[in-house]
N, C-alpha and C positions, 0 to 999 in steps of 0.2 A: 675816357668817354665824357663829353662835355655836359650832357643833360643828366639830371637825376633819374636813376633807373627805378621804375616802378612797373612790375610785371604781375600778371594775374593768372590764376587757374580758375576757370569758370564752368564747373560741371553742372549738369542738370540732375536733380535727385529722382531719376527715373528707374533706378535699380543699382546693382553693385557697380563699383568703380572698376572698369576694365583695365587690364595691365597697360594698354595703349594710353589711356588717360593718365595712369600713374607716371608713365614716362614723360608725358607732356608737363605734368606738374613738376617732375624732377628737373627737367631742362630749364623750366622757368625759375625754379629754386636756385639751381646752380648759377644761372646767369645773374640773378639778383645778388647772390652772395659774392660772386666774383667781382662785381662792380660796386659793392657796398650799398646796394639798393634794397628795395622792399619787395617782398613776395606776398601778395595778398590773394585771398580766396573769396570769390563771389558766387553765391548760389543762384543759378539762372532757372527760376521756377515760374516763369510767366505762363507756361502751358500747364495749367493745373489738372488737365485731363490725364496727363501722363505722370503725375506725382505719385511716388511710391513711398508709403510710410516706412521709416527706418533708413531710407537711402541716404539722407543728409547726414545722420549720425554716423553711418558707415563710412562716408567720405572722410570725415574728420578723424575717426578712429584709425583708418587706414594710413593717412598721412602722418599721424602721430606715431604709429607703430614703425613706419619707415624712417622716422627721424627727419622729416621734411615738412614739419608743421608750418602753416603760414604765419607771417608777422601780424597781419591784420585779417580779420574775418568776423563772422557773426559772433558777437559777444566778446570780442578781443580787439582792443586798440581800434575801435570803429571811428577812425579819423574822417572817413567819407561815408559813414553809414546812412541808412541801413545797408547791410551786405546781402540781403535777400531781395531779389528783384520784385517779388510779390509785395514787399513792404515799401517799394518805391513807386507804386502804381500812379500816385498823384503827379509824379514828376514828368511822365512821358507825354501826356496830352499837349502840354505847353509846346513841346518840340515838334510834335506832329502838326500842330496849328501853325508853327513858325514856317515849316516847309510848305504848307498850303499857301500861306500868305506871300511867300517869296517865289512861288511858282515852281518849286521843286517837287511838289506832290499834288495829288488831286483826289477828290472823293469818287468812289466807284460804288454804284448801287446795284450792280448785276446780281441777280439771284443765282444760287447754285444750279437751279434748273436751266436758267438761260445760258450759263457758262457751259453746262453739260451739252446743251443743244449745239452750241458753237463748236465744241470739240468733235461731236459726231459729224457735223457738216464737213469739217476739215478732214476728218478721217475718210469720209466717203469720197473726197476729192484727192485722197492720197497725200494730204498735207498734215502738218503738225500745228495745232493751235498754240500760239504764244501771245500772251497779253502784253503788248508793247506798242511802240510808236506806229506800227503798221495798222493797228486797228483801234487804238484807244479812243479815237475821236468818232468811231462808229458804234461804240458801246455805250452803256448807260453810265456816263461819267459827268463830273462837273465841268469838264473841258468843253462840253457842247451845251451847257445849260447856264441860265443866268444865275447870278449870285443869289437873287431873291428866291428863285425856284429851289436852289440847293438848300438854302437855309430853311425854307418851308418844309422840305422833305425830311430834313434832319429833325426839325421841331416836331413833326408828326410821328417821329419814332421809327422811320423806315431804316432797316438795317443797311449799313454801309461799311466800307473799309477805306482806309487811306492808302493809296499806292504811290510809289516813288515814280517820278517822271524822268525816265532815263533819257539822257541827251541822244541826239541823232547824229550819225555820221562822224563819230569821234573814235580815235584809236587811243586807248589808255595805255601808257607805259608806266608800270609801277615797279619799283625796286623791291625785291625780296632778298633778305640777307643771305639766304641759303641758295636760292635759285637764280639770282641775278635779276635782270629786267624781264618782266612778264608782260605780254601785250594782250589787250582785249578789244574787240570790235563792239562798240555800244549798240550797233544795230542788231546784234545777236542776243542781246540781254532782254530779259522780261522785266516788266514793271512790278517789282515785288510788293507784297502787302506789308505795310509798316505798322498799321494801327487798325484795331477792330472796334466795331460799335459797342462792344461790351466793356470798353474802357481799358482794355489790355493791349499793350504793344506786342508786336511779333519779336522774335529773337533779334532781327536785324536792327531795328530802331533802338531797343533797350540796350543792346550790346554796345552800340556806338555811343549813345548818350552816357552810359555808365562808364565806359572806358575814358571818355573825355572828362567827366566830372570827377572821376577817381584818379585823374592825372596819369593815366597809363602811358608809359614811354615806349614800350615795345609789346607787340602782340605776337606771342610765340605759341603756335597751335598746330594741329595736325593738317596734313595736306588735303584732307577731305573738305576743309574750309576754303581751299583755293578758289573754287567757283564763286564764292561769296565776296572775294576780295574786291572786284570792281565796284560792286554796290557799296561796300563799306568805305572804299576810297572816295566814291562820289558823294556819300553822305557827309564825310568830313568837309569836302569841298562846298557842299550845299550850305552847311552851317557856318562856313568861314573859319573852321578850326584847323589847327595844325594836326596832321595825321600822325599817329605813332609809326614807328618802323615795324615792318612785318617780317615774320620768318615762319615758313610752313614746313613742319617736320615730316620726314618720310614715314610711310606706313610701316607697321610691324606685320610681316607677312607670315603666312602659314608655314609650318615646318616642311610640308610636302605640297608641291603644286603652287599655283598662283592664287592671289587674293589675300585679303586682310585676315589676320588671325581672329578666330571667333571662339566662342565658348564651345561650340560643337567640336572644334579641333582638339580642345583640351579634354573634353569628355571622351572622345574617340581614342586619344593617345595616352590618357591618364595623367595629364599634368594640369596644374591650375592656371587660370587666366585672370583670376581675381586675387587681390592681396589678402583678403580675409574670407573666411567661409560665409556663404550667403544662402539663406533659405527663402525660396520663392513662396510667398504667402498664398498665392492663388492655387498653385499645384503642390505645395509642400515638398518640392524637390530641393535637394541640398547640393550646392556647388562647393567643391573643395577650394580652400584658400592656401596661399603660400605659408601663412603663419601656422595654420593647423597641420600642414603637411611637414612642418619641421624646418622650413627655410629660415635662415637668419636674415633680419631686415637689411643688414649691411651687404649681404651677398646679393639680395634682390636688387638693391640700388646699384651696386657695381655692375651686375649683369645688364640691367636696363640701360645704364649710361652708355654702354658700348654697343647698343642696338642703334646704329645709325650715326655714331660719333666715335672718334678716336683722337688721341693727342698727337698723332704723327709718328709714334714709336710702336714697338711691339709690346709695350707694357700692358698688362691686363688687370692686375690687381691694384685697386685704388681705394684708399680710405675716402670718406666723404670730404675731408679737408683737402685731400689731393685732387679729387674731382673738381672741387670749387676752384682751386688754384690753376688747374689745367684747362678748364672748360672754355670753349670758344665756338660760337655759332658758325663761324666761317669754316669749321672743320666738321660740320654736320653734313652727311651725304644727301644727295638729291634722291637717290634711288632707295627703294624699300629695303628693310633689313629683315632677313629670314630668322624666325624664332627657332632656336635649337634647344629642345628640352634637355638633352644630354649635357650641353655646355652649361645650361642653367644649374644642373646638379654639380657639375665640376666646380663652379664658383662656390657653391655651398660647401663642398668638400674642402676647398682651400681655406675657407674661413673657419671650418670646424677644426682642422688640424692645427690652426694657429691659436686656437683658444687654449687656455690653461687646462691641465688635467683636472684641477680642482673645480673649475667652473663647469666643465662637462660632467664631472662626477655628481655634482649637485643636481644638474638637470636630469641626469640618468636616474638618480635616486628618486626624484620626484615622479618621474614617468613610470618607473618599474618597482615602486616600493612594495607592492603586493607580491611580486615575484622574487624580489631580493630577500625579503624578510629581514630579520635583525641579526643574522649570523655574521655578516661582514660590516665592519665599521667603515667610516669614511676614508681612513688611511688605505685600506685595501681596495676600496672602490676606485680611489684615485689611481692606484697602481694598475688595476684592471683596465680602466679606461685608457690609460697611457699605452698599454700593450696593444690595444685593438683599434684605436681611433684612426690610424692611417688607412684602414680599409673601409671607413664609414663615410657616407655622404650626409647622413642625418643622425641626430642623437637617437632617433628611434631605431636606427640600424644597429646600435651598440648591443642590444639584447641578443640578436641573432648571432652576433660576432663573439659574444661573451657568455652565453647562457650556460655553457658547461662548467663555468666557475661556480655557479650557484646550484645547478642540478646535475647530479651524477648521471652519466649515460645509462640508458636502459636497453639500448640496442646499439649495434656496431655495424659500420659500413661493410656490406656483404662482399664487395669486390676486394677490399683489403684483407678481410678475414680468410679468404680462400688460400692465402699464403701461409696461414698458421698451421703448425703441426706439433707433434709431441715435443720436439726440440724447443719450439717457441715457448711452450709452457715452462719447460725446465729453465730456460734462460730468464724468463720473467720472474720466476721464483728466486733465482740467484740475484736479480736486480733488487727484488724486495729485501733480500737479506742485506745487500749492500746499503740500501737507503735507510734501513732500520738502524744501522750502526753509526750513521752520521749525526753528530751533535750540532754542527753548523749547517743549517738547512737553507742557506742562501743560494741563489741561482748559480753564481760563479763557482762557489765551493763544490756544490753538487756536481756541476758539469766537469770540473777538474778531477774530482775523485772518481766519478763513474768512468770517465774516459781512461784514466790511469788503470783502473781495474780491467776494462775491456782490452786495452793494449797488453797488459800483463798476461791475460788469458787468451789472447789472440781471437777475440770475438769481434766480428765485423760490425761496423756502425749500423748497417741496415737491419741486422738481426735484433738489435735492441731498440733503436729509435722509433721505427715504424710501429711495432706492437706496443711500445710504451705510450706513444702518443694516442694510439687507438684506445688503449685501456683507460686513459684519463679523459679523453675528449669524445670518443665514440666515432670520430671521423679523423681523416688526415688533414686537419685544418688547425688554424690558430697560430699565435706568435711563437717566439722562441720556447722550445719545450721546457727548458730548465726554469724559465720565468714562470711558466704555468705551475710547475712543481712547487716553486717557492710560495706562490700565492695560495695554492691549495693546502699547503702544510703537510707535514709528515703523516699524520693520522689519516687524513682524507686520501692522500696519494696512495698509501699502502692499501687502504680499504678498496679503492677502485681497481688497483692491479689484481688484488685477490679475487674480486668479483669477476673481472674479465677472464682470469685463468679458469674459474669455475664454469662460466657460461660458454666461452668460446671453445 
C-alpha cells in the first residue's frame, strides 16, 4: 500500500459501546496493524445534549480489555490533538465560512415553526418535504438575500444554520472497497446542516474536517453511514482535499429474524451486546457485559472478526497476530452477518480448553474461594480443573462441573437409585473393603486392582461402576471415575460410600 495508513474509530459518548461498534474498532485496528499504520480514536461529542457521563471512560476501558487500544487518542500521543471534538470547537467555523465564501454552502434562517409548516403543506399534498435544490431559493436563505442583509441579520443575533449546497443534476460514482462502485443522484439529496448558530458544527462538517486534519487515509465504518457518503465525498471536493478511501462494513444482524442486532435481542435471549457491564444512570438498569459474563477478550475478538469477514479458508481460531496477518478488507462481505450466541460460546470454550490448567485453577480459586475453602491446595485444584474443563464454556461453569469434589452429595439421583437393591449394598461394602486395602491410591493403580478383583469374582462392571459413581458424586456425571477417587483420597472416598450405603 503506497500511502501511509491512518484509520480511526470515532464513537460518540452517548452510552455503552455496542458490539457492532467494537467490531468497527477491531476492523480498523486490524487494517492499521496489517499495513504498519496508525489506529487512532477520536471522541465525537459535538452533540452535548446526548452526552452521557462515564461513556467515554467506558469506551477506553472496553478497548483496553479487548487488547485493541488505540495508538493515539485523548491523553495519548496527541499528534493531531485535541482528540475530543468538543475541544476543537474553534476550528470548525473557519471551514464553514470557507464553504460559504466558495459558494458550496449558504446561510438558512428558517425557524423550526416555518419548516414544520412546510412539512405539513407537503404532507397535505401527498409529498415529502426535502430541503434541497428544489426549494432552497424559495426559503429563508442567503441565496435570495443581499450580502449586507445577511450580515445584518447575523449581527442582530438571528438564529441561523449553515447548509451545504448540493450540486444539481450530477451522478456521483464513488468507490467503496467492500461494495465496489456506488452511485448517487444529487437531485435526491437534501442540503444537510453543517454548522449551527451556537458555534457548534454538526457531525458531517466536524467529521470531514477532523479526518482531513488528522490525515485519515481510510474511513472504515458501518453501512448505516452509507447514505452520508455522497455528502462527505462532496465536502472533500468542495474543500479541494483528497478524499480518503471508504469501506462500509455490513451490519451485525439479529440471531432470529431480520434487522440490526439490538440490546433488546440480548436481553430477550440472555446474551451480552456490550463488552463491559453498564448501568443506566437514569433507570439504574444494569446490562450484562462480555467481561462480567466470563468471556475471554481474545475469544470475543476472534468471534467478532469472523462476523462479516473470513480469510478464504475454513479456519476459525485465530490469535490476534494471525488476524492481523490475514486481514483483508476485500474479503469483507457486503451482506449482513447473523449473530449466533451459541457460536459465541463455542469460541469461548475453545479458548478455555487451550488455557493451562494452572491459569484456570487460579481463576477458579478466586471466583469460588468461599465455596472451596482451604481443604484443597492449588495442586489438587489444578488436577480438578484439568478433569472437567472440556465440558465448560466459562470459568464460572467449572463449579457446577466440579462441586462434588468439594461438597459431599446430600442427595442422590432418584432415577439411578431405583436400580439399587440389597445386593448393591453388599457389593459396595466389598468395594470399600478393597479400596481400604490399597496403599497406592493413584487412579491407574486403583482401576487396575479393582478390575482384577471384579474379574476374579465375576462381578459385572455395571454392578460396581454406576453405584460407585453415584455414591461419590450424587449423579451419574463427571470425568473418569478413578480420577475422581484419586482426587478425593481414600478417607473421603470411603466416607462417601459408607454414607450412600446407609442412606440409599
